LUMDODREN-849598 format. One record per residue (C-alpha): x, y, z; residue number from 1. Coordinates in steps of 0.5 Angstrom, whole numbers, plus 500, padded with zeros to 3 digits. Layout:
BEGIN
+------+-------+-----+-----+
: east : north :  up :   k :
+------+-------+-----+-----+
:    X :     Y :   Z : NUM :
...
+------+-------+-----+-----+
//
This chain:
BEGIN
+------+-------+-----+-----+
: east : north :  up :   k :
+------+-------+-----+-----+
:  653 :   334 : 660 :   1 :
:  655 :   336 : 653 :   2 :
:  658 :   329 : 652 :   3 :
:  651 :   326 : 654 :   4 :
:  647 :   330 : 649 :   5 :
:  652 :   328 : 643 :   6 :
:  651 :   321 : 645 :   7 :
:  643 :   322 : 645 :   8 :
:  643 :   326 : 638 :   9 :
:  647 :   320 : 635 :  10 :
:  642 :   315 : 637 :  11 :
:  636 :   319 : 635 :  12 :
:  639 :   320 : 628 :  13 :
:  640 :   312 : 627 :  14 :
:  632 :   311 : 628 :  15 :
:  630 :   317 : 624 :  16 :
:  630 :   312 : 617 :  17 :
:  626 :   307 : 621 :  18 :
:  620 :   312 : 623 :  19 :
:  619 :   315 : 616 :  20 :
:  612 :   316 : 614 :  21 :
:  609 :   310 : 611 :  22 :
:  608 :   313 : 604 :  23 :
:  615 :   312 : 602 :  24 :
:  615 :   305 : 603 :  25 :
:  610 :   302 : 598 :  26 :
:  611 :   301 : 591 :  27 :
:  607 :   300 : 585 :  28 :
:  608 :   295 : 580 :  29 :
:  605 :   293 : 573 :  30 :
:  606 :   286 : 569 :  31 :
:  608 :   286 : 562 :  32 :
:  601 :   285 : 558 :  33 :
:  599 :   281 : 552 :  34 :
:  593 :   283 : 549 :  35 :
:  588 :   280 : 544 :  36 :
:  585 :   284 : 538 :  37 :
:  577 :   284 : 539 :  38 :
:  578 :   281 : 547 :  39 :
:  578 :   285 : 553 :  40 :
:  586 :   286 : 556 :  41 :
:  587 :   286 : 563 :  42 :
:  593 :   290 : 565 :  43 :
:  595 :   287 : 572 :  44 :
:  598 :   292 : 577 :  45 :
:  599 :   292 : 585 :  46 :
:  601 :   295 : 591 :  47 :
:  607 :   292 : 594 :  48 :
:  609 :   293 : 602 :  49 :
:  602 :   296 : 604 :  50 :
:  596 :   293 : 605 :  51 :
:  591 :   299 : 607 :  52 :
:  591 :   304 : 601 :  53 :
:  585 :   308 : 598 :  54 :
:  586 :   310 : 590 :  55 :
:  584 :   317 : 589 :  56 :
:  586 :   318 : 582 :  57 :
:  589 :   315 : 576 :  58 :
:  592 :   317 : 569 :  59 :
:  594 :   313 : 563 :  60 :
:  599 :   316 : 558 :  61 :
:  602 :   314 : 552 :  62 :
:  610 :   315 : 552 :  63 :
:  609 :   318 : 545 :  64 :
:  603 :   323 : 547 :  65 :
:  602 :   329 : 552 :  66 :
:  595 :   328 : 554 :  67 :
:  592 :   322 : 558 :  68 :
:  588 :   317 : 554 :  69 :
:  584 :   315 : 561 :  70 :
:  583 :   319 : 567 :  71 :
:  580 :   317 : 574 :  72 :
:  579 :   322 : 579 :  73 :
:  574 :   322 : 585 :  74 :
:  570 :   316 : 582 :  75 :
:  569 :   320 : 575 :  76 :
:  572 :   317 : 568 :  77 :
:  574 :   321 : 562 :  78 :
:  578 :   319 : 556 :  79 :
:  577 :   313 : 552 :  80 :
:  571 :   309 : 554 :  81 :
:  574 :   302 : 553 :  82 :
:  579 :   304 : 559 :  83 :
:  577 :   303 : 566 :  84 :
:  580 :   301 : 573 :  85 :
:  578 :   294 : 573 :  86 :
:  576 :   294 : 581 :  87 :
:  578 :   300 : 585 :  88 :
:  577 :   297 : 591 :  89 :
:  581 :   291 : 590 :  90 :
:  587 :   295 : 587 :  91 :
:  590 :   299 : 581 :  92 :
:  589 :   294 : 575 :  93 :
:  586 :   297 : 569 :  94 :
:  582 :   293 : 563 :  95 :
:  581 :   295 : 556 :  96 :
:  575 :   292 : 552 :  97 :
:  575 :   291 : 545 :  98 :
:  582 :   291 : 544 :  99 :
:  585 :   294 : 538 : 100 :
:  592 :   294 : 535 : 101 :
:  593 :   301 : 536 : 102 :
:  593 :   300 : 543 : 103 :
:  600 :   297 : 543 : 104 :
:  606 :   301 : 546 : 105 :
:  609 :   304 : 552 : 106 :
:  605 :   308 : 557 : 107 :
:  606 :   312 : 564 : 108 :
:  601 :   310 : 569 : 109 :
:  600 :   315 : 575 : 110 :
:  596 :   313 : 581 : 111 :
:  595 :   318 : 587 : 112 :
:  593 :   315 : 593 : 113 :
:  591 :   317 : 601 : 114 :
:  598 :   315 : 602 : 115 :
:  602 :   319 : 596 : 116 :
:  603 :   318 : 589 : 117 :
:  607 :   313 : 585 : 118 :
:  609 :   313 : 577 : 119 :
:  610 :   306 : 573 : 120 :
:  612 :   305 : 566 : 121 :
:  608 :   299 : 563 : 122 :
:  608 :   296 : 556 : 123 :
:  602 :   293 : 552 : 124 :
:  603 :   288 : 546 : 125 :
:  598 :   286 : 542 : 126 :
:  596 :   280 : 538 : 127 :
:  591 :   277 : 534 : 128 :
:  589 :   269 : 534 : 129 :
:  589 :   265 : 528 : 130 :
:  583 :   262 : 525 : 131 :
:  580 :   259 : 519 : 132 :
:  585 :   253 : 520 : 133 :
:  584 :   248 : 514 : 134 :
:  588 :   242 : 511 : 135 :
:  587 :   238 : 505 : 136 :
:  591 :   234 : 500 : 137 :
:  594 :   234 : 493 : 138 :
:  592 :   229 : 490 : 139 :
:  585 :   229 : 493 : 140 :
:  585 :   221 : 492 : 141 :
:  592 :   218 : 495 : 142 :
:  595 :   212 : 493 : 143 :
:  599 :   208 : 499 : 144 :
:  606 :   208 : 497 : 145 :
:  605 :   214 : 492 : 146 :
:  607 :   221 : 492 : 147 :
:  602 :   227 : 496 : 148 :
:  603 :   234 : 499 : 149 :
:  599 :   235 : 505 : 150 :
:  597 :   243 : 506 : 151 :
:  595 :   246 : 512 : 152 :
:  593 :   254 : 512 : 153 :
:  591 :   259 : 517 : 154 :
:  589 :   266 : 517 : 155 :
:  588 :   273 : 521 : 156 :
:  593 :   272 : 526 : 157 :
:  599 :   276 : 528 : 158 :
:  605 :   276 : 529 : 159 :
:  607 :   271 : 525 : 160 :
:  606 :   264 : 528 : 161 :
:  608 :   257 : 526 : 162 :
:  605 :   250 : 524 : 163 :
:  606 :   243 : 527 : 164 :
:  605 :   236 : 523 : 165 :
:  603 :   230 : 527 : 166 :
:  601 :   223 : 525 : 167 :
:  596 :   218 : 528 : 168 :
:  602 :   216 : 533 : 169 :
:  604 :   223 : 535 : 170 :
:  610 :   223 : 531 : 171 :
:  612 :   230 : 529 : 172 :
:  614 :   231 : 522 : 173 :
:  615 :   239 : 522 : 174 :
:  622 :   238 : 520 : 175 :
:  620 :   236 : 513 : 176 :
:  615 :   241 : 512 : 177 :
:  615 :   248 : 509 : 178 :
:  612 :   254 : 512 : 179 :
:  610 :   260 : 508 : 180 :
:  608 :   267 : 512 : 181 :
:  604 :   272 : 508 : 182 :
:  604 :   279 : 512 : 183 :
:  598 :   284 : 511 : 184 :
:  597 :   291 : 514 : 185 :
:  590 :   294 : 512 : 186 :
:  589 :   301 : 515 : 187 :
:  593 :   299 : 521 : 188 :
:  589 :   292 : 521 : 189 :
:  595 :   287 : 521 : 190 :
:  595 :   280 : 520 : 191 :
:  599 :   274 : 517 : 192 :
:  597 :   268 : 513 : 193 :
:  600 :   261 : 514 : 194 :
:  601 :   256 : 509 : 195 :
:  605 :   250 : 511 : 196 :
:  606 :   244 : 506 : 197 :
:  608 :   237 : 508 : 198 :
:  611 :   233 : 502 : 199 :
:  611 :   225 : 502 : 200 :
:  615 :   222 : 496 : 201 :
:  612 :   215 : 498 : 202 :
:  607 :   216 : 504 : 203 :
:  605 :   210 : 508 : 204 :
:  597 :   211 : 509 : 205 :
:  598 :   207 : 516 : 206 :
:  600 :   214 : 519 : 207 :
:  594 :   217 : 517 : 208 :
:  590 :   221 : 520 : 209 :
:  595 :   227 : 520 : 210 :
:  594 :   233 : 525 : 211 :
:  596 :   240 : 523 : 212 :
:  597 :   245 : 530 : 213 :
:  597 :   252 : 529 : 214 :
:  601 :   256 : 534 : 215 :
:  602 :   263 : 535 : 216 :
:  608 :   267 : 536 : 217 :
:  608 :   265 : 544 : 218 :
:  608 :   258 : 542 : 219 :
:  601 :   257 : 544 : 220 :
:  596 :   253 : 540 : 221 :
:  590 :   257 : 536 : 222 :
:  587 :   252 : 533 : 223 :
:  588 :   245 : 529 : 224 :
:  585 :   241 : 523 : 225 :
:  585 :   233 : 523 : 226 :
:  587 :   231 : 516 : 227 :
:  583 :   224 : 514 : 228 :
:  587 :   222 : 507 : 229 :
:  582 :   218 : 502 : 230 :
:  585 :   212 : 499 : 231 :
:  585 :   212 : 491 : 232 :
:  583 :   205 : 491 : 233 :
:  577 :   206 : 496 : 234 :
:  575 :   212 : 492 : 235 :
:  575 :   207 : 486 : 236 :
:  571 :   202 : 489 : 237 :
:  566 :   206 : 492 : 238 :
:  565 :   209 : 485 : 239 :
:  564 :   203 : 482 : 240 :
:  559 :   200 : 488 : 241 :
:  555 :   206 : 487 : 242 :
:  555 :   205 : 479 : 243 :
:  553 :   198 : 480 : 244 :
:  547 :   200 : 485 : 245 :
:  544 :   205 : 480 : 246 :
:  544 :   200 : 474 : 247 :
:  541 :   195 : 479 : 248 :
:  535 :   200 : 481 : 249 :
:  534 :   202 : 474 : 250 :
:  533 :   195 : 472 : 251 :
:  528 :   193 : 477 : 252 :
:  524 :   200 : 476 : 253 :
:  524 :   197 : 468 : 254 :
:  522 :   190 : 470 : 255 :
:  516 :   193 : 475 : 256 :
:  514 :   198 : 470 : 257 :
:  513 :   192 : 464 : 258 :
:  509 :   188 : 469 : 259 :
:  504 :   194 : 471 : 260 :
:  503 :   195 : 464 : 261 :
:  502 :   188 : 462 : 262 :
:  497 :   188 : 468 : 263 :
:  493 :   194 : 465 : 264 :
:  493 :   191 : 458 : 265 :
:  490 :   185 : 461 : 266 :
:  485 :   188 : 465 : 267 :
:  483 :   193 : 459 : 268 :
:  482 :   187 : 454 : 269 :
:  478 :   182 : 459 : 270 :
:  473 :   188 : 460 : 271 :
:  472 :   190 : 453 : 272 :
:  471 :   182 : 451 : 273 :
:  466 :   182 : 457 : 274 :
:  462 :   188 : 454 : 275 :
:  463 :   185 : 447 : 276 :
:  460 :   178 : 449 : 277 :
:  454 :   181 : 453 : 278 :
:  451 :   185 : 447 : 279 :
:  447 :   183 : 442 : 280 :
:  450 :   182 : 435 : 281 :
:  449 :   187 : 430 : 282 :
:  451 :   189 : 423 : 283 :
:  457 :   193 : 425 : 284 :
:  463 :   191 : 430 : 285 :
:  464 :   194 : 437 : 286 :
:  467 :   200 : 437 : 287 :
:  472 :   203 : 442 : 288 :
:  471 :   210 : 445 : 289 :
:  476 :   211 : 439 : 290 :
:  473 :   210 : 433 : 291 :
:  475 :   204 : 429 : 292 :
:  479 :   201 : 435 : 293 :
:  476 :   194 : 437 : 294 :
:  478 :   190 : 443 : 295 :
:  482 :   185 : 438 : 296 :
:  486 :   192 : 436 : 297 :
:  488 :   193 : 444 : 298 :
:  490 :   186 : 445 : 299 :
:  495 :   187 : 439 : 300 :
:  497 :   194 : 442 : 301 :
:  499 :   191 : 448 : 302 :
:  503 :   185 : 445 : 303 :
:  507 :   190 : 441 : 304 :
:  509 :   194 : 447 : 305 :
+------+-------+-----+-----+
//
């Protein structure tokens, strides 16, 4: 009888791990998060190895601090108003609106559910998009086969990114360029300005237009600029054409003006002579509205003009 009881105890002990409470079998996982300044950052978290589970409370605390920056208890929020549960019914994911550089760091995230509580450590990295992408040349007007520097600039990005150059056929010229990175930190607001210069000692204008692509630190595109190069010969031709057109316009205006003046003079003389011929002769010559001026004087004045 005793041997039978021992066998039974051994068999029961083997099945004990398999019938442990389910709260010991699920886990909480959060993915590494990259946030963008001034945008909403989503911290993706999920429950593994369990389906039916309800969230009762959560807290998010920076590892360098003691007090949680955010709490959720019985559907009540407290702490930083920018932080919230994305959707408690769908899972433990968090979101931060109007992301700031100060949000970067490592955090301890605690989630309490009807199946028990779990802790997980997560990390948030903050970046800023590059903007104000602008390209130019020096000199402004370029001679085919002559020297030229192509410039591409971008500001307000973080961390330091990259600038790539491509011609019209898609050939990458980045290896021939020089990139300058200027870092600024003003009251916790970090930024890096990028300036790239691509130099040609003898450029082939058939390669134009060129494109400069601005990439962030993860090699994702933040912006681009297309550089249309103006030929010095074309610029000179356009300037000459503009000057010629202006000269022709001025000459035309002067001719038309002279014709109008001549016509007015002829009409004035014709009218005054008709008046003189229609009046009775007198001892005094016919005078115009200006004393001492006759129709013959008007004719002489028009001929002079």
